[in-house]
C-alpha positions as a Markdown table, in Angstrom:
| # | Residue | x | y | z |
|---|---|---|---|---|
| 1 | Gln | 86.2 | 80.9 | 100.0 |
| 2 | Val | 89.7 | 82.6 | 99.3 |
| 3 | Gln | 91.7 | 82.8 | 102.5 |
| 4 | Pro | 95.0 | 84.4 | 102.1 |
| 5 | Val | 97.8 | 82.6 | 104.2 |
| 6 | Glu | 101.2 | 84.8 | 105.3 |
| 7 | Ser | 104.1 | 83.1 | 106.5 |
| 8 | Gly | 107.8 | 83.9 | 106.4 |
| 9 | Gly | 108.2 | 86.1 | 109.6 |
| 10 | Gly | 109.9 | 86.3 | 112.3 |
| 11 | Leu | 113.0 | 88.4 | 114.3 |
| 12 | Val | 115.7 | 89.5 | 112.3 |
| 13 | Gln | 119.0 | 92.0 | 113.0 |
| 14 | Pro | 118.8 | 95.3 | 111.8 |
| 15 | Gly | 120.2 | 95.6 | 108.4 |
| 16 | Gly | 118.7 | 91.8 | 107.8 |
| 17 | Ser | 116.1 | 90.5 | 105.3 |
| 18 | Leu | 113.4 | 88.6 | 105.1 |
| 19 | Thr | 110.7 | 87.1 | 102.6 |
| 20 | Leu | 107.2 | 87.1 | 103.1 |
| 21 | Thr | 105.1 | 84.6 | 101.2 |
| 22 | Cys | 101.4 | 84.8 | 100.9 |
| 23 | Val | 99.4 | 81.7 | 99.1 |
| 24 | Ala | 95.8 | 82.2 | 98.4 |
| 25 | Ser | 93.9 | 79.1 | 96.9 |
| 26 | Gly | 91.5 | 79.7 | 94.1 |
| 27 | Arg | 91.4 | 80.2 | 90.3 |
| 28 | Leu | 91.0 | 84.0 | 90.4 |
| 29 | Phe | 94.4 | 84.6 | 91.6 |
| 30 | Ser | 96.0 | 85.6 | 88.9 |
| 31 | Thr | 93.6 | 88.1 | 88.2 |
| 32 | Ala | 93.5 | 89.3 | 91.7 |
| 33 | Ala | 95.7 | 92.3 | 92.8 |
| 34 | Met | 97.9 | 91.3 | 96.3 |
| 35 | Gly | 98.9 | 93.6 | 99.0 |
| 36 | Trp | 101.1 | 94.1 | 101.5 |
| 37 | Tyr | 100.2 | 95.6 | 104.5 |
| 38 | Arg | 101.5 | 96.4 | 108.1 |
| 39 | Gln | 100.5 | 97.0 | 110.9 |
| 40 | Ala | 101.8 | 97.8 | 114.3 |
| 41 | Pro | 100.2 | 98.1 | 118.1 |
| 42 | Gly | 98.5 | 101.7 | 118.4 |
| 43 | Lys | 99.1 | 102.3 | 114.7 |
| 44 | Glu | 96.9 | 102.6 | 111.8 |
| 45 | Arg | 97.2 | 99.8 | 109.2 |
| 46 | Glu | 99.6 | 101.2 | 105.9 |
| 47 | Lys | 100.1 | 100.1 | 103.0 |
| 48 | Val | 103.4 | 98.5 | 102.2 |
| 49 | Ala | 103.0 | 97.1 | 98.9 |
| 50 | Ser | 101.0 | 96.0 | 96.1 |
| 51 | Ile | 101.1 | 94.4 | 92.8 |
| 52 | Asn | 98.0 | 94.0 | 89.8 |
| 53 | Ala | 97.4 | 91.3 | 87.6 |
| 54 | Leu | 99.4 | 93.3 | 85.1 |
| 55 | Asn | 102.4 | 93.2 | 87.4 |
| 56 | Asp | 102.2 | 97.0 | 87.9 |
| 57 | Thr | 103.8 | 97.7 | 91.4 |
| 58 | Asp | 103.3 | 100.4 | 93.8 |
| 59 | Tyr | 105.4 | 101.2 | 96.6 |
| 60 | Ala | 105.2 | 103.1 | 100.7 |
| 61 | Asp | 107.8 | 105.7 | 100.4 |
| 62 | Thr | 109.2 | 104.3 | 103.5 |
| 63 | Val | 110.0 | 101.1 | 101.9 |
| 64 | Arg | 110.8 | 101.9 | 98.7 |
| 65 | Gly | 113.8 | 100.9 | 97.4 |
| 66 | Arg | 114.5 | 98.2 | 100.2 |
| 67 | Phe | 111.4 | 96.2 | 99.6 |
| 68 | Thr | 110.4 | 93.9 | 96.8 |
| 69 | Ile | 106.9 | 92.5 | 95.7 |
| 70 | Ser | 106.3 | 89.7 | 93.3 |
| 71 | Arg | 103.9 | 87.3 | 92.9 |
| 72 | Asp | 103.8 | 83.8 | 90.8 |
| 73 | Asn | 100.5 | 82.8 | 89.4 |
| 74 | Ala | 101.5 | 79.2 | 89.2 |
| 75 | Lys | 101.5 | 78.8 | 93.0 |
| 76 | Asn | 99.1 | 81.1 | 93.4 |
| 77 | Ala | 101.3 | 83.0 | 95.5 |
| 78 | Ala | 102.8 | 86.7 | 96.2 |
| 79 | Phe | 105.7 | 87.7 | 98.1 |
| 80 | Leu | 107.5 | 90.5 | 100.1 |
| 81 | Gln | 111.5 | 90.6 | 99.9 |
| 82 | Met | 112.4 | 92.7 | 102.6 |
| 83 | Asn | 116.4 | 93.9 | 102.7 |
| 84 | Asn | 118.0 | 96.2 | 104.9 |
| 85 | Leu | 115.4 | 96.1 | 107.5 |
| 86 | Arg | 115.0 | 98.8 | 110.1 |
| 87 | Pro | 113.6 | 98.6 | 113.5 |
| 88 | Glu | 110.8 | 100.9 | 112.4 |
| 89 | Asp | 109.5 | 98.0 | 110.2 |
| 90 | Thr | 108.6 | 95.9 | 113.3 |
| 91 | Ser | 104.9 | 94.9 | 112.8 |
| 92 | Val | 102.3 | 92.4 | 111.8 |
| 93 | Tyr | 102.4 | 92.3 | 108.1 |
| 94 | Leu | 99.1 | 91.4 | 106.1 |
| 95 | Cys | 98.1 | 90.0 | 103.2 |
| 96 | Asn | 95.7 | 91.2 | 101.0 |
| 97 | Phe | 93.7 | 89.3 | 98.1 |
| 98 | Leu | 91.2 | 91.9 | 96.3 |
| 99 | Val | 89.1 | 91.2 | 92.7 |
| 100 | Pro | 86.8 | 94.4 | 92.6 |
| 101 | Leu | 85.2 | 92.7 | 89.1 |
| 102 | Phe | 83.4 | 89.9 | 92.0 |
| 103 | Lys | 83.3 | 92.4 | 95.1 |
| 104 | Ile | 86.3 | 89.8 | 96.7 |
| 105 | Asn | 88.6 | 91.3 | 99.3 |
| 106 | Arg | 90.1 | 89.0 | 101.8 |
| 107 | Trp | 93.0 | 89.6 | 104.2 |
| 108 | Gly | 94.8 | 87.2 | 106.0 |
| 109 | Gln | 95.7 | 86.5 | 109.7 |
| 110 | Gly | 98.9 | 88.3 | 109.5 |
| 111 | Thr | 102.5 | 87.4 | 110.1 |
| 112 | Gln | 104.6 | 89.1 | 112.8 |
| 113 | Val | 108.1 | 90.8 | 111.9 |
| 114 | Thr | 110.5 | 91.9 | 114.6 |
| 115 | Val | 113.3 | 94.2 | 113.7 |
| 116 | Ser | 115.9 | 94.3 | 116.6 |
| 117 | Ser | 119.1 | 94.1 | 117.8 |
């Protein structure tokens, strides 16, 4: 069973950078759409960025131009490069693994990102 695992969160100052990594085992990784979401306390989960099997990407307006999503199918990994971080980016970031053809929709446990001086 696929279980995405996130890493790379931490504490960073405003204007700083972090790169999150999501690794998902299994043979379906190259066909999956990978997404990064975030959820802050008391707020709804929001989509940050996604990348499909054809490497088409999509971003939330709040992060476009600052965040970059990418994938490495050879490593079964997806990445979220986050630059120029702001305090409002503070949240738990979760990885999503989606293969609609096989009705597979899996979430990671999340990694905390805190932007503070």
